C-alpha positions in Angstrom: 20.9 35.5 -1.8 19.6 34.1 1.6 16.5 32.7 -0.2 18.7 31.0 -2.8 21.0 29.6 -0.1 18.1 28.3 1.8 16.6 26.7 -1.3 19.9 25.1 -2.1 20.4 23.8 1.4 16.9 22.2 1.4 17.6 20.6 -2.0 20.8 19.1 -0.7 19.1 17.8 2.4 16.4 16.1 0.3 19.0 14.5 -2.0 21.0 13.4 1.0 17.9 11.9 2.6 17.1 10.0 -0.6 20.6 8.6 -0.7 20.6 7.6 3.0 17.2 5.9 2.5 18.4 4.1 -0.6 21.5 2.8 1.2 19.4 1.6 4.1 17.0 -0.2 1.7 19.9 -1.9 -0.1 21.5 -3.0 3.2 18.2 -4.6 4.3 17.5 -6.3 1.0 20.9 -7.9 0.8 21.3 -8.8 4.4 21.5 -12.5 5.4 18.2 -13.7 6.9 18.2 -15.3 10.4 15.7 -17.5 12.4 15.1 -14.7 14.8 14.5 -12.3 11.9 11.9 -14.7 10.5 10.0 -14.9 13.9 10.0 -11.1 14.1 8.8 -11.0 10.5 5.8 -13.3 11.3 4.9 -11.1 14.2 5.1 -7.9 12.1 2.9 -9.6 9.5 0.3 -9.9 12.1 0.6 -6.3 13.2 0.7 -4.6 9.8 -1.3 -7.2 7.8 -3.9 -9.0 10.0 -4.7 -5.9 12.0 -5.4 -4.0 8.8 -7.9 -6.5 7.6 -10.9 -4.8 9.1 -10.5 -1.5 7.4 -9.6 -3.2 4.1 -12.7 -5.5 4.2 -15.1 -2.7 5.2 -13.7 -0.2 2.6 -13.7 -2.9 -0.1 -17.3 -3.8 0.5 -18.5 -0.2 0.4 -16.4 0.8 -2.7 -17.7 -2.4 -4.5 -21.2 -1.4 -3.6 -20.8 2.1 -4.9 -19.2 0.7 -8.1 -22.2 -1.7 -8.6 -24.7 1.1 -8.1 -22.9 3.6 -10.4 -22.0 1.1 -13.1 -25.5 -0.3 -13.2 -27.0 3.2 -13.5 -24.7 4.0 -16.4 -24.9 0.7 -18.2 -28.7 0.6 -17.9 -28.9 3.8 -19.9 -27.4 1.9 -22.9 -29.1 -1.4 -22.2 -25.7 -3.1 -21.3 -26.5 -4.3 -17.8 -24.8 -7.7 -18.7 -21.5 -5.9 -18.6 -21.8 -5.0 -14.9 -19.6 -7.8 -13.7 -16.9 -7.0 -16.2 -16.9 -3.3 -15.4 -16.8 -3.8 -11.6 -14.1 -6.5 -11.8 -11.7 -4.7 -14.1 -12.1 -1.4 -12.2 -11.2 -3.0 -9.0 -8.5 -5.3 -10.2 -6.6 -2.8 -12.3 -7.0 0.3 -10.3 -9.1 0.7 -7.2 -8.0 -2.4 -5.2 -4.2 -1.8 -5.3 -4.4 2.0 -5.1 -7.0 2.3 -2.3 -5.6 -0.6 -0.3 -2.1 1.1 -0.5 -3.6 4.4 0.6 -5.4 2.7 3.5 -2.2 0.8 4.3 -0.1 4.0 4.4 -2.7 5.7 6.7 -3.1 2.8 9.1 0.1 0.6 9.1 2.6 3.1 7.7 1.9 5.8 10.2 2.0 3.3 13.0 5.4 2.0 11.9 6.8 5.5 11.7 5.5 6.4 15.2 6.7 3.2 16.7 10.2 3.4 15.3 10.4 7.2 16.1 9.4 6.5 19.7 12.1 3.8 20.0 14.6 6.4 18.8 13.3 9.1 21.1 13.6 6.7 24.1 17.1 5.7 23.0 16.2 2.0 22.4 17.9 2.1 19.0 21.1 3.6 20.6 21.0 0.9 23.3 20.9 -1.8 20.7 23.9 -0.4 18.9 25.8 -0.2 22.3 25.3 -3.9 22.9 26.3 -4.9 19.3 22.8 -5.4 17.9 22.1 -3.9 14.5 18.8 -2.0 14.7 18.4 -2.3 10.9 18.3 -6.1 11.2 16.4 -6.3 14.4 13.8 -3.5 14.0 13.7 -2.1 10.5 14.1 -5.3 8.3 11.2 -7.4 9.8 8.8 -4.4 9.4 9.9 -3.7 5.9 9.5 -7.3 4.7 6.2 -7.7 6.5 4.8 -4.6 4.7 6.1 -5.8 1.3 4.3 -9.2 1.7 1.2 -8.0 3.5 -0.1 -5.4 1.1 -0.5 -7.6 -2.0 -2.6 -10.1 0.0 -4.7 -7.2 1.4 -5.2 -5.9 -2.2 -6.5 -9.3 -3.4 -8.9 -9.4 -0.4 -10.0 -5.9 -1.2 -10.8 -6.8 -4.8 -12.6 -10.0 -3.8 -14.8 -8.2 -1.2 -15.4 -5.3 -3.6 -16.6 -7.7 -6.3 -19.0 -9.3 -3.8 -20.2 -5.8 -2.8 -20.9 -5.0 -6.4 -22.8 -8.2 -6.8 -24.9 -7.5 -3.6 -26.0 -4.1 -4.9 -26.1 -4.7 -8.7 -27.7 -8.2 -8.6 -29.5 -8.6 -5.3 -30.7 -5.1 -4.9 -31.0 -3.6 -8.4 -32.0 -6.8 -10.2 -29.2 -7.4 -12.7 -28.8 -11.0 -14.0 -26.5 -13.0 -11.7 -25.4 -15.4 -14.5 -24.5 -12.5 -16.7 -22.6 -10.8 -13.8 -20.3 -13.8 -13.2 -20.1 -15.1 -16.8 -19.1 -11.6 -18.1 -16.4 -11.4 -15.5 -15.2 -14.9 -16.3 -14.9 -14.3 -20.0 -13.2 -10.9 -19.7 -10.8 -11.0 -16.7 -7.4 -12.5 -17.5 -5.2 -13.8 -14.7 -1.9 -12.6 -15.9 -3.0 -9.2 -17.3 -5.6 -8.1 -14.8 -4.9 -10.0 -11.5 -1.1 -10.6 -11.6 -0.1 -7.4 -13.3 -3.0 -5.2 -12.3 -3.3 -6.2 -8.6 -0.3 -8.2 -7.4 2.6 -6.4 -9.2 1.2 -3.0 -8.5 0.7 -3.9 -4.9 4.3 -5.1 -4.5 5.6 -1.8 -5.8 3.2 0.2 -3.6 4.1 -1.9 -0.6 7.8 -1.4 -1.1 7.3 2.4 -1.5 4.9 2.8 1.5 6.8 0.6 3.9 10.2 2.0 2.9 9.0 5.6 3.5 7.4 4.6 6.8 10.5 2.9 8.3 12.9 5.5 7.0 10.8 8.4 8.4 10.7 6.7 11.7 14.5 5.9 11.7 15.5 9.4 10.6 13.0 11.5 12.6 13.9 14.0 15.3 13.8 12.3 18.7 11.1 14.5 20.1 7.3 14.4 20.2 7.1 17.1 17.5 9.6 15.3 15.4 7.7 12.0 15.6 4.4 13.8 14.7 6.1 15.5 11.7 7.6 12.3 10.4 4.3 10.5 10.8 2.6 13.2 8.7 5.3 13.0 6.1 4.9 9.2 5.9 1.2 9.5 5.0 1.6 12.4 2.6 4.7 11.1 0.8 3.3 7.6 0.5 0.0 8.8 -0.9 1.7 11.0 -3.5 4.1 8.2 -4.5 1.3 5.7 -4.8 -0.7 7.9 -7.1 2.3 8.9 -9.2 3.6 5.3 -9.6 0.1 4.1 -10.4 0.0 6.3 -13.5 3.4 5.0 -14.6 2.6 1.4 -14.0 -0.8 1.7 -15.7 0.8 3.4 -18.7 3.3 0.5 -19.0 0.9 -2.4 -18.3 -2.2 -1.2 -20.0 -1.4 1.9 -22.0 1.0 0.4 -24.6 3.9 2.6 -23.5 
């Protein structure tokens, strides 16, 4: 009976947490924007977006290079090296760019957001804001949430562009594939609405909302101790990664699988 009671208590706590997180998200989404909130939003765009550029560019370059190498080896077996550009572009735009960028974003920016908000809670900065009549959701949580939502789609597009160049560097410059075929095959196959807008941008918006939402909630609801902050930071990365991979399957099935 104790095991059943413990299981039930944990289920109730999880459901309650989802409810609190949802109410927090709705309150932020439907809040009235202010000029101060916009300035904080721009600053957070720099922190979660611009400061994530390095890891995004480096990862995109190497993943594109690996794709160019692997795809060329496979396609050369069937004499289809001309399809290299198409294979690299579609793989990046539909799958790897939004997914890998979201995983990197969760590991770099998401964990930082959780740790920062958790530290503010542990040092009673959030409580001090409430005491002087400042809503911490509007002052602290909202700018970070919106910054994450708008940063990740741009990072994903940059990831895809750098990855395509990495594939070109290896496939064309190093392995000797035809450069004209690389770009013309990509141009004739890639569709803006289907592959770039749906495959990269829409997916990235969904992943950005999920990752940033989890990050700010875990920081806002964490235990105000060093152990609690560490636990919430770990949960942010784990939960965000699982949700990104799960929602990627759902979105891919809806957009490209005919579901």
